[in-house]
C-alpha beads as a LAMMPS data file, in Angstrom:
LAMMPS data file: protein, C-alpha beads

348 atoms
347 bonds

1 atom types
1 bond types

-500.0 500.0 xlo xhi
-500.0 500.0 ylo yhi
-500.0 500.0 zlo zhi

Masses

1 110.0

Atoms # bond

1 1 1 335.640 251.759 146.309
2 1 1 334.200 249.440 148.937
3 1 1 330.529 249.713 149.728
4 1 1 329.943 252.364 152.366
5 1 1 333.471 253.807 152.224
6 1 1 332.200 257.170 150.925
7 1 1 329.652 257.474 153.688
8 1 1 332.335 256.626 156.265
9 1 1 334.764 259.252 154.906
10 1 1 332.033 261.858 154.868
11 1 1 331.154 261.069 158.509
12 1 1 334.803 261.400 159.586
13 1 1 335.084 264.695 157.739
14 1 1 332.056 266.075 159.550
15 1 1 333.470 264.925 162.889
16 1 1 336.809 266.717 162.195
17 1 1 334.892 269.933 161.305
18 1 1 332.753 269.674 164.453
19 1 1 335.853 269.087 166.636
20 1 1 337.688 272.058 165.127
21 1 1 334.605 274.310 165.554
22 1 1 334.285 273.211 169.175
23 1 1 337.949 273.912 169.836
24 1 1 337.747 277.363 168.262
25 1 1 334.542 278.141 170.199
26 1 1 336.170 277.232 173.554
27 1 1 339.256 279.256 172.665
28 1 1 337.135 282.324 171.801
29 1 1 335.161 281.806 175.034
30 1 1 338.326 281.572 177.107
31 1 1 339.669 284.754 175.482
32 1 1 336.416 286.542 176.073
33 1 1 336.236 285.379 179.730
34 1 1 339.824 286.512 180.237
35 1 1 338.943 289.932 178.839
36 1 1 335.877 290.183 181.066
37 1 1 337.858 289.230 184.119
38 1 1 340.619 291.657 183.257
39 1 1 338.140 294.481 182.776
40 1 1 336.293 293.535 185.962
41 1 1 339.572 293.390 187.865
42 1 1 340.646 296.743 186.495
43 1 1 337.254 298.245 187.315
44 1 1 337.435 296.807 190.845
45 1 1 340.951 298.237 191.329
46 1 1 339.794 301.588 190.021
47 1 1 336.754 301.465 192.340
48 1 1 338.967 300.597 195.304
49 1 1 341.490 303.320 194.471
50 1 1 338.772 305.951 194.071
51 1 1 336.906 304.958 197.222
52 1 1 335.209 306.785 198.758
53 1 1 333.316 308.658 196.059
54 1 1 332.191 311.714 198.006
55 1 1 329.263 312.276 195.663
56 1 1 327.787 308.903 196.736
57 1 1 326.011 308.689 200.133
58 1 1 327.089 306.143 202.690
59 1 1 324.186 304.381 204.386
60 1 1 324.684 303.609 208.091
61 1 1 322.290 300.960 209.330
62 1 1 321.144 301.052 212.942
63 1 1 319.091 298.125 214.263
64 1 1 317.379 300.267 216.931
65 1 1 314.957 303.201 216.969
66 1 1 315.867 306.855 217.468
67 1 1 317.326 308.069 220.795
68 1 1 318.890 304.723 221.686
69 1 1 322.618 304.555 222.493
70 1 1 323.416 302.914 219.145
71 1 1 321.428 305.491 217.241
72 1 1 323.031 308.415 219.052
73 1 1 326.533 307.068 218.514
74 1 1 325.803 306.357 214.853
75 1 1 324.559 309.903 214.284
76 1 1 327.564 311.398 216.104
77 1 1 329.901 309.196 214.010
78 1 1 328.159 310.129 210.781
79 1 1 328.516 313.824 211.616
80 1 1 332.192 313.360 212.385
81 1 1 332.789 311.385 209.165
82 1 1 331.180 314.262 207.288
83 1 1 333.318 316.832 209.069
84 1 1 336.570 314.899 208.872
85 1 1 336.284 313.222 205.478
86 1 1 333.669 315.172 203.608
87 1 1 331.301 312.202 203.330
88 1 1 327.506 312.210 203.106
89 1 1 326.422 309.706 205.778
90 1 1 322.724 308.833 206.090
91 1 1 321.574 306.907 209.188
92 1 1 318.846 304.376 208.432
93 1 1 317.007 302.987 211.468
94 1 1 315.783 299.375 211.107
95 1 1 314.508 298.496 214.598
96 1 1 312.977 295.202 215.692
97 1 1 313.744 291.563 216.459
98 1 1 316.534 292.443 218.967
99 1 1 318.584 294.279 216.313
100 1 1 318.345 291.291 213.938
101 1 1 316.489 293.216 211.276
102 1 1 319.376 295.655 210.993
103 1 1 321.890 292.816 210.834
104 1 1 320.046 291.064 207.999
105 1 1 319.758 294.378 206.125
106 1 1 323.542 294.706 206.254
107 1 1 324.036 291.109 205.105
108 1 1 321.841 291.702 202.039
109 1 1 323.607 294.949 201.076
110 1 1 326.158 295.222 198.292
111 1 1 329.759 294.887 199.526
112 1 1 330.927 298.135 198.001
113 1 1 331.816 300.132 201.106
114 1 1 328.704 302.333 200.890
115 1 1 326.700 300.425 203.513
116 1 1 327.906 300.210 207.169
117 1 1 326.242 299.044 210.326
118 1 1 326.687 300.425 213.863
119 1 1 325.559 297.956 216.452
120 1 1 326.075 296.899 220.048
121 1 1 327.172 293.774 221.878
122 1 1 323.480 292.835 222.186
123 1 1 323.424 291.676 218.549
124 1 1 326.954 290.229 218.668
125 1 1 327.318 288.315 221.931
126 1 1 323.935 288.008 223.582
127 1 1 321.545 287.297 220.687
128 1 1 323.521 284.115 219.803
129 1 1 323.048 282.921 223.387
130 1 1 319.509 283.989 224.132
131 1 1 317.625 283.807 220.846
132 1 1 316.853 280.243 219.604
133 1 1 317.617 279.525 215.935
134 1 1 319.254 282.871 215.319
135 1 1 319.495 283.434 211.575
136 1 1 323.033 284.878 211.485
137 1 1 326.532 284.201 212.824
138 1 1 328.104 287.407 214.248
139 1 1 331.625 286.279 213.393
140 1 1 331.140 284.617 209.978
141 1 1 328.329 286.551 208.250
142 1 1 329.725 290.101 208.119
143 1 1 333.037 291.899 208.592
144 1 1 334.190 293.997 211.576
145 1 1 335.737 297.384 210.899
146 1 1 336.314 299.154 214.225
147 1 1 335.014 299.483 217.771
148 1 1 333.792 302.808 219.076
149 1 1 333.070 302.691 222.803
150 1 1 332.329 300.623 225.839
151 1 1 330.134 301.455 228.869
152 1 1 328.673 299.861 231.926
153 1 1 324.889 299.999 232.248
154 1 1 323.032 302.007 234.828
155 1 1 320.365 300.465 237.084
156 1 1 317.473 302.935 236.917
157 1 1 314.552 303.072 239.360
158 1 1 311.231 304.584 238.415
159 1 1 308.474 306.539 240.078
160 1 1 306.990 303.437 241.635
161 1 1 310.025 302.869 243.865
162 1 1 309.948 306.213 245.712
163 1 1 313.362 307.242 246.953
164 1 1 314.820 303.750 247.359
165 1 1 318.519 303.183 246.862
166 1 1 319.701 300.179 244.836
167 1 1 320.403 298.309 248.081
168 1 1 316.995 299.099 249.533
169 1 1 315.253 298.059 246.292
170 1 1 317.105 294.714 246.225
171 1 1 316.222 294.060 249.860
172 1 1 312.537 294.845 249.159
173 1 1 312.593 292.570 246.110
174 1 1 314.042 289.688 248.177
175 1 1 311.221 290.041 250.692
176 1 1 308.561 290.282 247.974
177 1 1 309.331 287.728 245.172
178 1 1 307.459 288.569 241.996
179 1 1 306.252 291.980 243.164
180 1 1 308.683 294.102 241.169
181 1 1 309.091 294.347 237.414
182 1 1 312.147 294.847 235.189
183 1 1 311.629 296.481 231.783
184 1 1 313.669 295.247 228.801
185 1 1 314.137 296.599 225.300
186 1 1 317.147 294.517 224.251
187 1 1 318.862 291.225 225.027
188 1 1 321.472 293.140 227.055
189 1 1 318.718 294.534 229.252
190 1 1 317.077 291.127 229.578
191 1 1 320.366 289.554 230.601
192 1 1 320.988 292.288 233.213
193 1 1 317.580 291.593 234.817
194 1 1 318.219 287.899 234.885
195 1 1 321.708 288.355 236.286
196 1 1 320.313 290.451 239.137
197 1 1 317.726 287.704 239.790
198 1 1 320.409 285.038 239.934
199 1 1 323.136 286.932 241.775
200 1 1 321.015 288.888 244.247
201 1 1 318.495 286.156 245.022
202 1 1 315.465 288.149 243.836
203 1 1 312.623 287.479 241.429
204 1 1 311.992 290.429 239.150
205 1 1 309.347 289.856 236.464
206 1 1 310.668 290.827 232.981
207 1 1 308.410 293.122 230.925
208 1 1 309.515 293.303 227.289
209 1 1 309.224 296.403 225.125
210 1 1 309.981 296.833 221.413
211 1 1 312.381 299.705 222.070
212 1 1 314.413 301.119 224.955
213 1 1 312.681 304.494 224.556
214 1 1 309.273 302.860 225.164
215 1 1 310.634 300.999 228.197
216 1 1 312.042 304.236 229.627
217 1 1 308.670 305.976 229.151
218 1 1 306.955 303.106 231.018
219 1 1 309.504 303.383 233.836
220 1 1 308.919 307.108 234.146
221 1 1 305.192 306.549 234.245
222 1 1 305.364 303.988 237.030
223 1 1 304.306 301.037 234.860
224 1 1 307.499 299.152 235.678
225 1 1 310.012 299.415 238.509
226 1 1 313.551 299.068 237.163
227 1 1 315.552 298.999 233.951
228 1 1 319.242 298.620 233.034
229 1 1 320.329 300.944 230.242
230 1 1 323.305 303.034 229.166
231 1 1 323.498 306.544 230.613
232 1 1 322.805 308.166 227.229
233 1 1 319.402 306.467 226.946
234 1 1 318.453 307.571 230.461
235 1 1 319.580 311.166 230.529
236 1 1 316.355 312.730 229.297
237 1 1 314.324 310.905 231.959
238 1 1 316.868 311.813 234.647
239 1 1 316.413 315.447 233.755
240 1 1 312.642 315.061 234.064
241 1 1 313.093 313.810 237.678
242 1 1 310.841 310.826 237.135
243 1 1 313.705 308.279 236.848
244 1 1 316.803 307.936 239.012
245 1 1 320.112 306.268 238.365
246 1 1 320.730 304.019 241.379
247 1 1 323.833 301.960 240.546
248 1 1 326.148 300.859 237.743
249 1 1 326.825 297.351 236.508
250 1 1 330.604 297.524 236.024
251 1 1 333.493 296.549 238.231
252 1 1 334.164 300.192 239.050
253 1 1 332.277 303.464 239.117
254 1 1 331.817 305.296 235.818
255 1 1 334.056 308.409 235.619
256 1 1 331.213 310.441 234.185
257 1 1 328.835 309.353 236.997
258 1 1 331.045 309.263 240.068
259 1 1 328.176 309.478 242.578
260 1 1 326.576 306.264 241.436
261 1 1 327.862 303.165 243.322
262 1 1 328.468 299.820 241.662
263 1 1 326.080 296.981 242.306
264 1 1 329.019 295.266 244.010
265 1 1 329.098 298.154 246.472
266 1 1 325.353 297.749 246.959
267 1 1 325.761 294.160 248.035
268 1 1 325.648 292.086 244.793
269 1 1 329.034 290.429 244.855
270 1 1 330.692 289.731 241.499
271 1 1 328.166 291.618 239.336
272 1 1 329.918 292.885 236.194
273 1 1 328.287 293.702 232.869
274 1 1 329.015 296.191 230.115
275 1 1 328.040 296.947 226.525
276 1 1 330.237 297.835 223.562
277 1 1 329.600 299.365 220.127
278 1 1 331.205 298.651 216.786
279 1 1 331.092 299.247 213.037
280 1 1 330.655 296.433 210.477
281 1 1 330.416 296.035 206.637
282 1 1 329.050 293.234 204.470
283 1 1 331.205 290.220 203.762
284 1 1 333.150 290.363 200.460
285 1 1 333.818 294.091 200.832
286 1 1 337.313 294.498 199.279
287 1 1 340.008 294.525 202.025
288 1 1 341.429 297.778 200.684
289 1 1 337.983 299.379 201.051
290 1 1 337.599 297.979 204.583
291 1 1 340.994 299.434 205.459
292 1 1 339.948 302.845 204.161
293 1 1 336.677 302.738 206.083
294 1 1 338.550 301.748 209.219
295 1 1 340.913 304.677 208.831
296 1 1 338.042 307.109 208.357
297 1 1 336.090 305.727 211.279
298 1 1 339.048 305.741 213.661
299 1 1 339.990 309.362 212.711
300 1 1 336.338 310.411 213.114
301 1 1 336.032 308.685 216.491
302 1 1 339.057 310.640 217.730
303 1 1 337.543 313.970 216.796
304 1 1 336.651 316.341 219.599
305 1 1 332.858 316.472 218.840
306 1 1 332.593 312.653 218.870
307 1 1 334.691 312.396 222.026
308 1 1 332.427 314.943 223.691
309 1 1 329.361 312.918 222.728
310 1 1 330.912 309.802 224.232
311 1 1 331.745 311.646 227.454
312 1 1 328.207 313.022 227.723
313 1 1 326.922 309.424 227.525
314 1 1 329.458 308.311 230.127
315 1 1 331.168 306.012 227.630
316 1 1 334.811 305.093 227.358
317 1 1 336.740 304.845 224.085
318 1 1 337.366 301.333 222.766
319 1 1 339.790 300.886 219.838
320 1 1 340.242 297.262 218.732
321 1 1 341.390 295.688 215.453
322 1 1 339.003 293.593 213.396
323 1 1 340.776 290.432 214.650
324 1 1 340.457 291.558 218.225
325 1 1 336.737 292.311 217.695
326 1 1 336.091 288.759 216.499
327 1 1 338.168 287.310 219.351
328 1 1 336.225 289.365 221.882
329 1 1 332.914 288.298 220.326
330 1 1 333.819 284.576 220.554
331 1 1 335.066 284.921 224.155
332 1 1 331.931 286.760 225.333
333 1 1 329.618 284.311 223.621
334 1 1 331.358 281.531 225.553
335 1 1 331.159 283.494 228.818
336 1 1 327.451 284.227 228.452
337 1 1 326.664 280.691 227.319
338 1 1 328.348 279.379 230.482
339 1 1 326.468 281.908 232.604
340 1 1 323.111 280.921 231.134
341 1 1 323.846 277.234 231.484
342 1 1 324.992 277.496 235.088
343 1 1 322.913 280.136 236.811
344 1 1 321.190 282.768 234.717
345 1 1 317.798 281.603 233.476
346 1 1 316.701 283.864 230.603
347 1 1 312.965 283.817 229.837
348 1 1 312.204 283.802 226.071

Bonds

1 1 1 2
2 1 2 3
3 1 3 4
4 1 4 5
5 1 5 6
6 1 6 7
7 1 7 8
8 1 8 9
9 1 9 10
10 1 10 11
11 1 11 12
12 1 12 13
13 1 13 14
14 1 14 15
15 1 15 16
16 1 16 17
17 1 17 18
18 1 18 19
19 1 19 20
20 1 20 21
21 1 21 22
22 1 22 23
23 1 23 24
24 1 24 25
25 1 25 26
26 1 26 27
27 1 27 28
28 1 28 29
29 1 29 30
30 1 30 31
31 1 31 32
32 1 32 33
33 1 33 34
34 1 34 35
35 1 35 36
36 1 36 37
37 1 37 38
38 1 38 39
39 1 39 40
40 1 40 41
41 1 41 42
42 1 42 43
43 1 43 44
44 1 44 45
45 1 45 46
46 1 46 47
47 1 47 48
48 1 48 49
49 1 49 50
50 1 50 51
51 1 51 52
52 1 52 53
53 1 53 54
54 1 54 55
55 1 55 56
56 1 56 57
57 1 57 58
58 1 58 59
59 1 59 60
60 1 60 61
61 1 61 62
62 1 62 63
63 1 63 64
64 1 64 65
65 1 65 66
66 1 66 67
67 1 67 68
68 1 68 69
69 1 69 70
70 1 70 71
71 1 71 72
72 1 72 73
73 1 73 74
74 1 74 75
75 1 75 76
76 1 76 77
77 1 77 78
78 1 78 79
79 1 79 80
80 1 80 81
81 1 81 82
82 1 82 83
83 1 83 84
84 1 84 85
85 1 85 86
86 1 86 87
87 1 87 88
88 1 88 89
89 1 89 90
90 1 90 91
91 1 91 92
92 1 92 93
93 1 93 94
94 1 94 95
95 1 95 96
96 1 96 97
97 1 97 98
98 1 98 99
99 1 99 100
100 1 100 101
101 1 101 102
102 1 102 103
103 1 103 104
104 1 104 105
105 1 105 106
106 1 106 107
107 1 107 108
108 1 108 109
109 1 109 110
110 1 110 111
111 1 111 112
112 1 112 113
113 1 113 114
114 1 114 115
115 1 115 116
116 1 116 117
117 1 117 118
118 1 118 119
119 1 119 120
120 1 120 121
121 1 121 122
122 1 122 123
123 1 123 124
124 1 124 125
125 1 125 126
126 1 126 127
127 1 127 128
128 1 128 129
129 1 129 130
130 1 130 131
131 1 131 132
132 1 132 133
133 1 133 134
134 1 134 135
135 1 135 136
136 1 136 137
137 1 137 138
138 1 138 139
139 1 139 140
140 1 140 141
141 1 141 142
142 1 142 143
143 1 143 144
144 1 144 145
145 1 145 146
146 1 146 147
147 1 147 148
148 1 148 149
149 1 149 150
150 1 150 151
151 1 151 152
152 1 152 153
153 1 153 154
154 1 154 155
155 1 155 156
156 1 156 157
157 1 157 158
158 1 158 159
159 1 159 160
160 1 160 161
161 1 161 162
162 1 162 163
163 1 163 164
164 1 164 165
165 1 165 166
166 1 166 167
167 1 167 168
168 1 168 169
169 1 169 170
170 1 170 171
171 1 171 172
172 1 172 173
173 1 173 174
174 1 174 175
175 1 175 176
176 1 176 177
177 1 177 178
178 1 178 179
179 1 179 180
180 1 180 181
181 1 181 182
182 1 182 183
183 1 183 184
184 1 184 185
185 1 185 186
186 1 186 187
187 1 187 188
188 1 188 189
189 1 189 190
190 1 190 191
191 1 191 192
192 1 192 193
193 1 193 194
194 1 194 195
195 1 195 196
196 1 196 197
197 1 197 198
198 1 198 199
199 1 199 200
200 1 200 201
201 1 201 202
202 1 202 203
203 1 203 204
204 1 204 205
205 1 205 206
206 1 206 207
207 1 207 208
208 1 208 209
209 1 209 210
210 1 210 211
211 1 211 212
212 1 212 213
213 1 213 214
214 1 214 215
215 1 215 216
216 1 216 217
217 1 217 218
218 1 218 219
219 1 219 220
220 1 220 221
221 1 221 222
222 1 222 223
223 1 223 224
224 1 224 225
225 1 225 226
226 1 226 227
227 1 227 228
228 1 228 229
229 1 229 230
230 1 230 231
231 1 231 232
232 1 232 233
233 1 233 234
234 1 234 235
235 1 235 236
236 1 236 237
237 1 237 238
238 1 238 239
239 1 239 240
240 1 240 241
241 1 241 242
242 1 242 243
243 1 243 244
244 1 244 245
245 1 245 246
246 1 246 247
247 1 247 248
248 1 248 249
249 1 249 250
250 1 250 251
251 1 251 252
252 1 252 253
253 1 253 254
254 1 254 255
255 1 255 256
256 1 256 257
257 1 257 258
258 1 258 259
259 1 259 260
260 1 260 261
261 1 261 262
262 1 262 263
263 1 263 264
264 1 264 265
265 1 265 266
266 1 266 267
267 1 267 268
268 1 268 269
269 1 269 270
270 1 270 271
271 1 271 272
272 1 272 273
273 1 273 274
274 1 274 275
275 1 275 276
276 1 276 277
277 1 277 278
278 1 278 279
279 1 279 280
280 1 280 281
281 1 281 282
282 1 282 283
283 1 283 284
284 1 284 285
285 1 285 286
286 1 286 287
287 1 287 288
288 1 288 289
289 1 289 290
290 1 290 291
291 1 291 292
292 1 292 293
293 1 293 294
294 1 294 295
295 1 295 296
296 1 296 297
297 1 297 298
298 1 298 299
299 1 299 300
300 1 300 301
301 1 301 302
302 1 302 303
303 1 303 304
304 1 304 305
305 1 305 306
306 1 306 307
307 1 307 308
308 1 308 309
309 1 309 310
310 1 310 311
311 1 311 312
312 1 312 313
313 1 313 314
314 1 314 315
315 1 315 316
316 1 316 317
317 1 317 318
318 1 318 319
319 1 319 320
320 1 320 321
321 1 321 322
322 1 322 323
323 1 323 324
324 1 324 325
325 1 325 326
326 1 326 327
327 1 327 328
328 1 328 329
329 1 329 330
330 1 330 331
331 1 331 332
332 1 332 333
333 1 333 334
334 1 334 335
335 1 335 336
336 1 336 337
337 1 337 338
338 1 338 339
339 1 339 340
340 1 340 341
341 1 341 342
342 1 342 343
343 1 343 344
344 1 344 345
345 1 345 346
346 1 346 347
347 1 347 348
């Protein structure tokens, strides 16, 4: 035997043993991983097939406070989902940061179909244009399910304006730049104020509030002069007699409010603005679950109680596919970006 040959043979033997052990370990690991994936896949399929589990509550996130249009629609939808599908829907208000707190809450929720968000076009098409360094992308960061409704806004005048019509108020504002104030509780309301400034040649001073309800209370108390909100958010103050609807922001009159003229009729050529409302789920929610949620939402939105709520808020039904929702969002972001760049100066 040559010197060192025994040591060399022993070393080679140990290497063969190590190699075989490593091969067997990787084989066992691959088998184990395959089993885990198979079990996970089967569990996922079973979860999808059994969705929704009616014993498990569905959380519906709303990025505004109580009594806002989004909140009222969400509660009406939740009631209809309970009536139509036997589900336990719990509305969870997360107001603040122009609906962004609610959006981020959705994004951090598990994608299992038991967390939804009802929101408005404020968070989807105006926040990306108005808020610098927005921390979410309304097209990429969560998944659309269905739209619910669309509505023009109502220009509301408060106690400080006496019995002025919309036309008379605009004329007074032109003659007195900076005298009148416009309350805002969302980016939609801010944009409406700035659009009137740009298109009517007036200078209303924006006064921000944390919530639309607070802004409406201020308007009724004479602290501010005008606000643009949906009819549902204004109805209680209309009934009190301290706030008056003066005009609507759409291209045509609202069927539910036929006596209110459009701002175009009141002399503001080309004025057109509306808000829409939709349901979303977290990204990575299984497509089959998204489809089931969409079916439940659409059936619930067609129910008589929900339709009556929409009518009482002077809203019109809007039924778009998820793809159409994303297309509309992209288009409106482009439209508002162009408006801001060319003529509407939004104060942050």
